[in-house]
BASE-799848 format. One line per 3 residues: number of its first residue (from 0); for each residue y negated, z, x of N, C-alpha, C. Coordinates in steps of 0.1 Angstrom, whole numbers, plus 5000, padded with zeros to 4 digits. Atoms other than C-alpha are relative to their C-alpha. Example, Ala and Ser with C-alpha at 12.3 -4.5 7.8 and 13.67 -1.06 7.14 Angstrom:
BEGIN
0> 5012,5000,5009,5045,5078,5123,4988,5000,5009 ~ 5011,5000,4991,5011,5071,5137,4989,5008,4992
end
This chain:
BEGIN
0> 5002,4994,4986,7012,2945,3221,5012,4996,5009 ~ 4990,5004,4990,7031,2935,3252,5008,5012,5005 ~ 4991,4989,4995,7061,2955,3265,4996,5003,5015
3> 5001,4997,4986,7061,2972,3299,5009,4991,5008 ~ 4993,5009,4991,7071,2945,3323,5001,5006,5014 ~ 4998,4995,4987,7083,2951,3358,5000,4989,5010
6> 5000,5009,4988,7076,2933,3391,5009,5007,5010 ~ 4989,4994,4992,7106,2939,3414,4997,4997,5015 ~ 5001,5001,4985,7105,2946,3452,5013,5006,5006
9> 4989,4994,4992,7133,2953,3477,4995,5011,5008 ~ 5004,4988,4993,7132,2987,3493,5004,4998,5015 ~ 4998,5000,4986,7128,2987,3531,5002,5014,5005
12> 4998,4987,4994,7141,3016,3552,4987,5006,5005 ~ 5012,4994,4995,7113,3040,3558,5002,5007,5013 ~ 4999,4993,4987,7106,3053,3593,4991,5012,5000
15> 5010,4989,5001,7080,3078,3581,5007,5013,4995 ~ 4996,4987,5004,7090,3115,3579,4988,5008,4997 ~ 5011,4992,5004,7068,3139,3561,5004,5015,5001
18> 4996,4986,5000,7066,3177,3565,5004,5005,4987 ~ 4995,4993,5012,7085,3198,3540,4997,5015,5001 ~ 5002,4986,5001,7073,3232,3530,5012,5008,4999
21> 4988,4991,5001,7098,3261,3534,5001,5005,4986 ~ 4999,4994,5013,7089,3276,3501,4996,4989,4990 ~ 5004,5009,5010,7083,3259,3468,4984,5001,4999
24> 5014,5000,5002,7047,3250,3459,4997,5006,4986 ~ 5003,4992,5013,7033,3275,3433,4990,4992,4992 ~ 5010,5005,5009,7015,3262,3403,4991,5011,4995
27> 5008,4988,5003,7000,3297,3400,4993,5004,5013 ~ 5007,4994,4989,6986,3320,3427,5008,4998,5013 ~ 4992,5003,4988,6998,3308,3462,5000,5012,5009
30> 4999,4989,4991,7010,3332,3488,4996,4995,5014 ~ 5004,5005,4987,6992,3329,3522,5011,5001,5011 ~ 4988,4999,4991,7025,3339,3539,5008,4987,5001
33> 4992,5012,5001,7039,3305,3530,4994,4988,5007 ~ 5007,5011,4993,7017,3284,3553,5008,4995,5012 ~ 4993,5006,4989,7045,3271,3575,5010,4991,4995
36> 4992,5011,5004,7068,3242,3574,5015,5002,5004 ~ 4986,4998,4998,7106,3241,3573,5006,4988,5008 ~ 4993,5011,4995,7115,3206,3583,4992,4987,4997
39> 5005,5013,5003,7107,3169,3580,5010,4993,4991 ~ 4991,5007,5009,7120,3147,3552,4994,4986,4998 ~ 5004,5014,5004,7119,3110,3544,5001,4998,4985
42> 4999,5003,5014,7113,3097,3509,5013,4994,4997 ~ 4987,5006,5002,7145,3078,3514,5011,5010,4997 ~ 4990,4989,5002,7164,3111,3515,4999,5005,4985
45> 5002,4995,5013,7149,3120,3481,5003,4989,4989 ~ 5000,5010,5010,7147,3087,3462,5011,4989,5001 ~ 4991,5011,4998,7173,3064,3477,5014,5005,5003
48> 4986,4995,4997,7210,3073,3474,5009,4988,5003 ~ 4992,5012,4998,7223,3037,3474,4991,4989,5006 ~ 5010,5010,4995,7200,3016,3498,5003,4986,4996
51> 4998,5014,5003,7217,2983,3492,4998,4996,4986 ~ 5002,5004,5014,7213,2985,3455,4987,5006,4994 ~ 5012,4994,5005,7179,3002,3453,4988,4991,5001
54> 5012,5009,5000,7147,2983,3444,4988,5008,4994 ~ 5012,4995,5006,7112,2992,3435,4994,4991,4990 ~ 5007,5008,5010,7093,2980,3404,4987,5005,4997
57> 5014,4996,5004,7056,2980,3395,4999,4998,4985 ~ 5001,5000,5015,7050,2988,3358,4987,4993,4996 ~ 5012,5006,5006,7027,2966,3338,5001,5002,4985
60> 5000,4997,5014,7018,2976,3303,5000,5014,4996 ~ 5002,4986,5005,7015,3007,3282,5011,5005,4991 ~ 4990,4996,5009,7048,3009,3263,5007,5013,5004
63> 4993,4988,4996,7060,3039,3283,4990,5012,5002 ~ 5010,4990,4997,7028,3060,3283,5003,5014,4994 ~ 4998,4987,5006,7041,3088,3260,5011,5008,5008
66> 4992,4992,4990,7066,3097,3288,4994,4999,5013 ~ 5009,4999,4988,7038,3095,3313,5003,4990,5011 ~ 4998,5011,4991,7047,3062,3329,4989,4990,4996
69> 5011,5008,5003,7016,3041,3332,4999,4987,5008 ~ 5002,5013,4992,7005,3006,3344,4997,5003,5014 ~ 5002,4998,4985,7006,3005,3382,5010,5009,5006
72> 4990,4991,4994,7033,3032,3386,5011,4992,5006 ~ 4988,5006,4993,7062,3024,3409,5012,5007,4995 ~ 4987,4994,5004,7097,3030,3395,5011,4996,5011
75> 4988,5002,4991,7128,3034,3418,5012,4996,4991 ~ 4990,5005,5009,7156,3014,3403,5013,4999,5008 ~ 4987,5001,4993,7193,3018,3413,5009,4992,4991
78> 4991,5009,5007,7215,2989,3403,5014,5004,5000 ~ 4986,4996,4999,7247,3007,3412,5004,5010,4989 ~ 4997,4990,5010,7244,3032,3384,5004,4994,4987
81> 4996,5005,5013,7262,3027,3351,4990,5006,4990 ~ 5010,4995,5009,7235,3029,3324,5007,5008,4988 ~ 4995,4991,5010,7240,3056,3298,4989,5001,4989
84> 5009,4997,5011,7225,3064,3264,4988,5008,5004 ~ 5012,4993,4997,7189,3075,3268,4995,4999,5014 ~ 5005,5003,4986,7185,3063,3304,4988,4991,4998
87> 5011,5010,4999,7153,3046,3313,5005,4989,5009 ~ 4993,5011,4993,7165,3012,3324,4990,4988,5001 ~ 5007,5013,4998,7151,2979,3337,5010,4990,4995
90> 4991,5010,5006,7165,2951,3316,4994,4986,5002 ~ 5004,5014,5000,7164,2913,3318,5002,4996,4986 ~ 5000,5004,5014,7155,2901,3283,4994,4986,5000
93> 5004,5014,5001,7153,2863,3279,4992,4997,5013 ~ 5006,5004,4987,7144,2860,3316,4988,5009,5005 ~ 5012,4992,4996,7117,2887,3317,5005,5015,5002
96> 4997,4986,4997,7121,2922,3333,4992,5009,4991 ~ 5007,4990,5009,7112,2951,3309,5006,5014,5004 ~ 4995,4986,4999,7115,2989,3313,5000,5006,4986
99> 4998,4994,5013,7128,3006,3282,5010,5011,5000 ~ 4991,4989,5002,7147,3036,3270,5013,4994,4993 ~ 4988,5006,5005,7183,3025,3264,5006,5009,4988
102> 4995,4993,5012,7196,3035,3229,5013,4993,4996 ~ 4987,5005,5004,7233,3030,3223,5005,5007,4988 ~ 4996,4994,5013,7246,3035,3188,5012,4992,4995
105> 4988,5007,5005,7281,3026,3174,4996,4992,4988 ~ 5003,5007,5012,7265,3015,3141,4989,4990,5002 ~ 5011,5009,4998,7232,3000,3152,5001,4991,5013
108> 4999,5008,4988,7243,2986,3185,4990,5004,5011 ~ 5010,4998,4989,7219,2983,3215,4986,4998,4995 ~ 5014,5001,5002,7183,2990,3210,4992,5005,5012
111> 5008,4996,4989,7156,2993,3236,4987,5005,4994 ~ 5011,4993,5006,7129,3018,3228,4989,5002,5010 ~ 5012,4997,4992,7094,3022,3240,4996,5014,4998
114> 5005,4986,5002,7076,3055,3244,4985,4999,4997 ~ 5013,5002,5005,7045,3044,3225,5002,4995,4986 ~ 4998,5005,5014,7043,3041,3187,4995,4987,4997
117> 5005,5014,5002,7025,3008,3190,5010,4989,5003 ~ 4990,5010,4996,7056,2991,3201,5013,5002,4992 ~ 4988,5000,5008,7086,2983,3179,5012,5000,5009
120> 4988,5001,4992,7122,2988,3192,5004,4985,5001 ~ 4994,5013,4998,7139,2957,3206,5014,5001,4997 ~ 4986,5000,5004,7172,2951,3189,5007,4989,5007
123> 4993,5010,4993,7197,2933,3210,5011,4994,4991 ~ 4990,5008,5009,7216,2906,3190,5009,4993,5009 ~ 4990,5007,4992,7246,2887,3201,4995,4988,5008
126> 5005,5012,4993,7226,2857,3210,4988,5002,5010 ~ 5011,4996,4991,7199,2876,3230,5005,4999,5014 ~ 4996,5000,4986,7200,2868,3267,4995,5013,5006
129> 5003,4986,4997,7202,2904,3278,5010,5006,5010 ~ 4991,4991,4991,7215,2926,3306,4992,5011,5006 ~ 5006,4988,4993,7207,2960,3320,5001,4997,5015
132> 5001,5004,4986,7195,2952,3355,5002,5012,5009 ~ 4999,4988,4992,7193,2988,3368,4995,5012,4993 ~ 5005,4987,5006,7186,3025,3360,4989,5005,5008
135> 5011,4994,4994,7153,3041,3368,5004,5014,5004 ~ 4997,4987,4996,7158,3072,3389,4988,5009,5004 ~ 5012,4993,4997,7123,3081,3401,4988,4992,4997
138> 5013,5006,5003,7087,3074,3394,4990,5004,5011 ~ 5011,4997,4990,7059,3072,3420,4987,4997,4993 ~ 5013,5002,5007,7024,3077,3406,4989,5004,5009
141> 5013,4996,4993,6989,3078,3420,4992,5008,4990 ~ 5007,4992,5010,6976,3107,3400,4985,5003,5004 ~ 5013,4998,4996,6944,3109,3420,4990,4992,4992
144> 5009,5009,5008,6930,3079,3401,5001,5004,4985 ~ 4999,4997,5014,6940,3096,3368,4993,5014,4997 ~ 5006,4987,5001,6921,3129,3374,4989,5000,4989
147> 5011,5001,5011,6893,3117,3350,5006,5002,4986 ~ 4994,4998,5013,6918,3119,3322,5003,5015,4996 ~ 4998,4986,5002,6922,3157,3326,4988,5006,4993
150> 5011,4994,5007,6902,3177,3302,4997,5015,5004 ~ 5002,4986,4994,6896,3207,3325,4988,5000,5008
end
């Protein structure tokens, strides 16, 4: 099976501001008194803390499905962040971008883990052409097209 590969895009400054609800959105019984807006917010305010080093990537493949990242999802990647153990990262491995869970271990070294039992870990050896390209900070998903997966 093929790993989750990433197609990279540069982020352009958004000019769109969306309304922001004053209260949180309840997953239970909503209060009719909460039907007013507080402010407007741009997705840049939420997802982009370092504009010059932020990129978007489109996921291809199923290796991250068990952490609910699916083919077609958009990941927000920040190249300015220092990758840490268990971060979801975008790596360049032998010239191909991949999204994997970074596993750092003093004994085993660097391993890149999938979130799908059908994929084996990628062990980084000294001769592997490898670098962590950026850290994934947010995921944008179109859940409307996935509603048929819900068993309700």
